[in-house]
C-alpha positions in Angstrom: 86.0 20.0 51.7 87.1 18.7 48.3 86.9 15.1 49.7 83.3 15.7 50.9 82.4 17.1 47.5 83.9 14.0 45.8 82.0 11.7 48.1 78.8 13.6 47.5 79.2 13.3 43.7 80.0 9.6 44.1 76.8 9.0 46.1 74.7 10.8 43.6 76.2 9.2 40.5 76.2 5.7 42.0 72.6 6.0 43.1 71.5 7.3 39.7 73.5 4.7 37.8 72.2 1.7 39.7 68.7 3.0 39.6 69.1 3.7 35.8 70.1 0.1 35.2 67.3 -1.3 37.3 64.7 0.8 35.5 65.9 -0.3 32.1 65.9 -3.9 33.2 62.4 -3.6 34.6 61.1 -2.0 31.3 62.8 -4.6 29.1 61.5 -7.5 31.2 57.9 -6.2 31.2 58.1 -5.5 27.4 59.1 -9.1 26.5 56.1 -10.7 24.9 55.1 -14.4 24.8 55.3 -14.4 21.0 58.9 -13.1 21.2 59.8 -16.0 23.5 58.2 -18.5 21.1 60.1 -17.0 18.3 63.4 -17.3 20.2 62.7 -21.1 20.6 63.6 -21.5 17.0 66.4 -18.9 16.7 68.1 -19.3 20.1 66.7 -22.1 22.3 69.0 -21.3 25.2 67.9 -17.7 25.3 64.3 -18.8 25.0 64.7 -21.0 28.1 66.2 -18.2 30.1 63.6 -15.7 29.0 60.8 -18.1 29.9 62.3 -18.6 33.3 62.7 -14.9 34.0 59.5 -13.6 32.4 56.9 -16.3 32.7 57.9 -18.9 35.3 59.6 -16.6 37.9 58.7 -13.1 36.9 57.9 -12.3 40.6 61.4 -13.3 41.5 62.9 -11.2 38.7 60.9 -8.1 39.6 61.7 -8.6 43.3 65.4 -8.6 42.6 65.2 -5.5 40.4 63.0 -3.5 42.7 65.0 -4.5 45.8 68.3 -3.2 44.3 66.5 -0.1 43.0 65.1 0.7 46.5 68.5 0.2 48.1 70.1 2.6 45.6 67.5 5.2 46.2 67.6 4.9 50.0 71.4 4.6 50.5 72.0 7.3 47.8 69.5 9.7 49.4 70.9 9.2 52.9 74.5 9.4 51.9 74.1 12.3 49.5 71.9 14.1 52.0 74.5 13.8 54.8 77.3 15.0 52.6 75.2 17.8 51.1 74.6 19.2 54.6 78.4 19.3 55.2 79.2 20.8 51.8 76.3 23.3 51.4 75.1 23.7 55.0 71.7 22.9 56.4 70.2 26.0 54.8 70.6 24.6 51.3 69.5 21.0 52.2 65.9 21.6 51.0 67.1 22.8 47.6 69.5 19.9 47.2 66.8 17.4 48.1 64.5 19.0 45.4 67.2 18.8 42.7 68.0 15.3 43.7 64.4 14.3 43.5 64.1 15.7 40.0 67.3 14.0 38.9 66.0 10.6 40.2 62.7 11.2 38.5 64.1 12.0 35.1 67.5 10.2 35.0 66.6 7.0 36.8 62.9 6.6 36.0 61.4 8.3 32.9 64.5 8.2 30.6 65.6 4.6 31.3 62.1 3.2 31.2 61.4 4.9 27.9 64.7 3.5 26.5 63.9 0.0 27.8 60.3 0.1 26.4 61.5 1.2 22.9 64.7 -0.7 22.5 63.9 -3.8 24.5 64.6 -6.3 21.7 68.2 -5.1 21.5 68.6 -5.0 25.3 67.3 -8.5 26.0 70.7 -10.2 26.1 72.4 -7.9 28.7 69.2 -7.7 30.7 69.0 -11.4 31.1 72.5 -11.5 32.4 71.9 -8.5 34.7 68.7 -9.9 36.2 70.2 -13.4 36.8 73.1 -11.8 38.6 70.8 -9.8 40.8 68.7 -12.9 41.7 71.8 -14.7 42.8 73.3 -11.8 44.7 70.1 -10.8 46.5 68.8 -14.3 46.9 67.9 -14.1 50.6 65.8 -10.9 50.1 64.3 -12.2 46.9 63.3 -15.5 48.5 61.5 -13.7 51.3 59.8 -11.4 48.8 58.7 -14.3 46.7 57.2 -16.2 49.6 55.3 -13.1 50.7 54.0 -12.6 47.2 52.8 -16.2 46.9 51.1 -15.9 50.3 49.2 -12.7 49.4 48.2 -14.0 45.9 47.4 -17.5 47.3 49.6 -19.0 44.5 47.3 -17.8 41.7 48.8 -17.0 38.3 48.3 -13.3 37.7 49.7 -13.3 34.2 47.0 -15.0 32.1 45.8 -13.5 28.8 42.0 -13.4 28.4 40.0 -13.6 25.2 39.2 -9.9 25.5 42.9 -9.0 25.8 43.7 -10.9 22.6 40.9 -9.0 20.7 42.2 -5.8 22.2 45.7 -6.6 21.1 44.4 -7.1 17.5 42.7 -3.7 17.7 45.9 -2.0 19.0 48.0 -3.8 16.3 45.6 -2.6 13.6 45.7 1.0 14.9 49.5 1.0 15.1 49.8 -0.5 11.6 51.5 -3.7 12.8 48.7 -5.8 11.2 46.3 -4.8 8.4 42.6 -4.5 8.6 41.9 -7.9 7.1 44.2 -9.7 9.6 42.6 -7.8 12.5 39.1 -8.7 11.3 40.0 -12.4 11.0 41.4 -12.4 14.6 38.2 -10.7 16.0 35.9 -13.1 14.0 38.0 -16.1 15.2 37.2 -15.3 18.8 33.5 -14.8 17.9 33.5 -18.2 16.2 32.9 -20.3 19.3 30.0 -18.1 20.5 28.0 -18.2 17.2 25.4 -20.8 16.6 24.8 -22.6 13.2 21.4 -20.9 13.0 23.2 -17.5 12.9 24.7 -18.2 9.5 22.4 -20.9 7.9 20.2 -20.5 4.9 16.6 -20.8 6.2 14.6 -23.8 5.1 12.2 -21.5 3.1 14.9 -20.5 0.7 16.7 -23.9 0.3 17.0 -25.0 -3.3 15.6 -28.5 -3.1 14.3 -31.1 -5.5 12.4 -34.4 -5.2 14.7 -37.4 -5.5 12.2 -39.0 -7.8 12.4 -36.2 -10.4 14.1 -37.2 -13.6 17.6 -36.0 -14.4 16.3 -34.2 -17.5 13.7 -32.2 -15.4 16.4 -31.5 -12.8 18.8 -30.3 -15.5 16.3 -27.7 -16.6 16.0 -26.4 -13.1 19.7 -26.4 -12.1 20.8 -24.3 -15.1 18.6 -21.5 -13.8 20.1 -21.3 -10.3 23.6 -20.4 -9.3 24.1 -23.2 -6.7 26.7 -26.0 -7.2 24.9 -28.3 -4.7 21.2 -29.0 -4.5 19.6 -31.0 -1.7 17.0 -33.7 -2.6 14.2 -35.0 -0.5 11.8 -38.0 -0.5 8.5 -36.7 0.7 9.0 -33.1 1.7 11.7 -30.7 2.9 11.7 -32.4 6.3 12.7 -35.7 4.7 16.0 -34.7 3.0 17.9 -37.7 1.9 21.1 -36.2 0.4 22.3 -33.8 -2.3 23.4 -33.8 -5.9 26.1 -31.8 -7.7 24.9 -29.5 -10.4 27.8 -30.7 -12.7 26.7 -34.4 -12.1 23.2 -33.6 -13.2 24.2 -31.7 -16.3 26.8 -34.4 -17.2 24.2 -37.2 -16.8 21.7 -35.4 -18.9 24.3 -34.7 -21.6 25.0 -38.5 -21.7 21.4 -38.9 -22.8 20.4 -40.6 -19.5 17.9 -37.9 -18.6 15.2 -40.4 -17.9 17.0 -41.8 -14.8 15.8 -40.7 -11.3 17.7 -37.9 -9.6 18.4 -40.2 -6.6 20.9 -42.2 -8.7 23.2 -39.2 -8.3 22.5 -38.8 -4.6 25.4 -38.1 -2.2 25.3 -38.4 1.6 24.6 -35.2 3.4 25.7 -34.3 7.0 23.0 -33.6 9.6 23.8 -31.4 12.6 21.6 -30.1 15.4 20.6 -26.5 15.5 22.3 -26.2 18.9 25.8 -26.8 17.3 28.3 -23.9 17.4 30.5 -23.0 14.5 33.6 -24.5 15.9 31.9 -27.9 16.2 30.6 -27.6 12.7 33.9 -26.7 11.2 35.5 -29.7 12.9 32.7 -32.0 11.5 33.2 -30.6 8.0 37.0 -31.2 8.1 36.7 -34.6 9.7 34.0 -35.9 7.2 35.5 -33.9 4.3 32.1 -32.4 3.4 31.0 -29.0 2.3 27.3 -29.0 3.1 25.1 -29.9 6.0 21.4 -29.9 7.0 20.4 -28.2 10.3 17.6 -30.0 12.1 15.6 -29.1 15.2 15.0 -31.3 18.2 12.2 -33.1 16.4 14.2 -33.8 13.3 12.6 -31.2 11.2 14.7 -29.2 8.7 15.7 -25.8 10.1 18.1 -24.7 7.4 21.2 -25.4 5.4 24.8 -24.4 6.0 28.0 -24.8 3.9 31.7 -24.6 4.5 31.5 -21.5 2.4 29.3 -19.9 5.0 31.8 -20.7 7.8 34.7 -19.2 5.8 32.7 -16.1 5.0 32.0 -15.7 8.7 35.6 -16.1 9.6 36.9 -13.8 6.9 34.1 -11.3 7.1 33.7 -11.5 3.4 31.4 -13.2 0.9 33.2 -16.0 -0.9 32.3 -16.6 -4.6 33.2 -20.1 -5.8 33.6 -21.1 -9.5 29.9 -21.8 -9.9 28.6 -18.6 -8.2 27.3 -15.7 -10.4 26.3 -13.5 -7.5 27.9 -12.8 -4.2 25.3 -13.5 -1.5 23.6 -16.8 -2.2 21.1 -16.6 0.6 19.9 -13.2 -0.5 19.5 -14.4 -4.1 17.7 -17.6 -3.0 15.3 -15.6 -0.9 14.6 -13.2 -3.7 13.9 -15.9 -6.3 11.8 -17.9 -3.8 9.7 -14.9 -2.9 9.1 -14.2 -6.6 7.9 -17.8 -7.2 5.9 -17.9 -4.0 4.2 -14.7 -5.0 3.2 -16.3 -8.3 1.7 -19.2 -6.4 -0.2 -17.0 -4.0 2.0 -17.9 -1.0 3.1 -15.3 1.5 6.4 -15.9 3.2 7.4 -14.3 6.5 10.8 -12.8 7.0 11.6 -15.4 9.7 11.0 -18.1 7.1 8.6 -20.2 9.1 5.0 -19.4 7.9 4.9 -21.7 4.9 7.7 -24.1 5.9 5.4 -27.2 5.9 3.7 -26.6 2.5 4.7 -29.0 -0.2 3.6 -26.6 -2.9 6.4 -24.3 -1.8 9.0 -26.7 -3.0 10.3 -27.0 -6.6 8.5 -29.8 -8.4 
């Protein structure tokens, strides 16, 4: 009888122990993140290669090895322990033993080890890698068959690809858990919106663009630029649809201070970028960085001016904040421009629609 009890205990402990190790390994393997693997490439390149092989390249093979051994432990343990339990306790107590065994498997080989693995996975990575590699080699025939069946069912498709929505969700979860702060989460979310936004979504409409005629004298322009908070002012030849460039406020004031106020404003002209209104923000940012420019005119399909956009607008969209540069005296330049423009337009008897299109072709709506 004592020998049967010893064998029964051995069956139970062995089944629980093997299943315990398999559950920890599974939890650790599934908890390893791509960012952790990238981090390990700098700290421990050899470990990073093994992790990539087990987690990313052959994760199906790794899971197959773990689950195969876990199933064997449950099955053999249940059969062996059940047989010995009948001998030791009798068939009348077999149902109670089975219930107790089921609870022990549930808690000691599933819930507890998987919780440990999910919480302490960074510390358990090293032994888990060795353990999983050993299982793959030991159970290779079964693992190979399982891998082939998985590929046949999935048709070779990669089922472990992160989507854009998942990245945004990860940022939200990181913010809620305190891993990243509000500003970082907002930037991540805005970054993924960047490619879907059009330049017309952030531009300053044509009706509120601060523009001057290129034939205006520097002295007259100086009187105008000191009253506005913009560091760059576009200039045109005939009207707002014929923009030829832009001037810097500092250049205008410096030239006027040099007693050269009689010169034409076009002598200070700088080239300005022209982009179609169909361009998305990612394209515009690339253009700005490539051309080393901070301002661009947005034109429609007929070449007419739709609006103006700056590098500052792009950064504000990405950061979710209003950026105030060294020349700004107010936060939102577009709001100020519209307010001032509406005041002047009202004095001239011009009514401007909110969409900025009604009086877009009137020359008397431009600063003279």
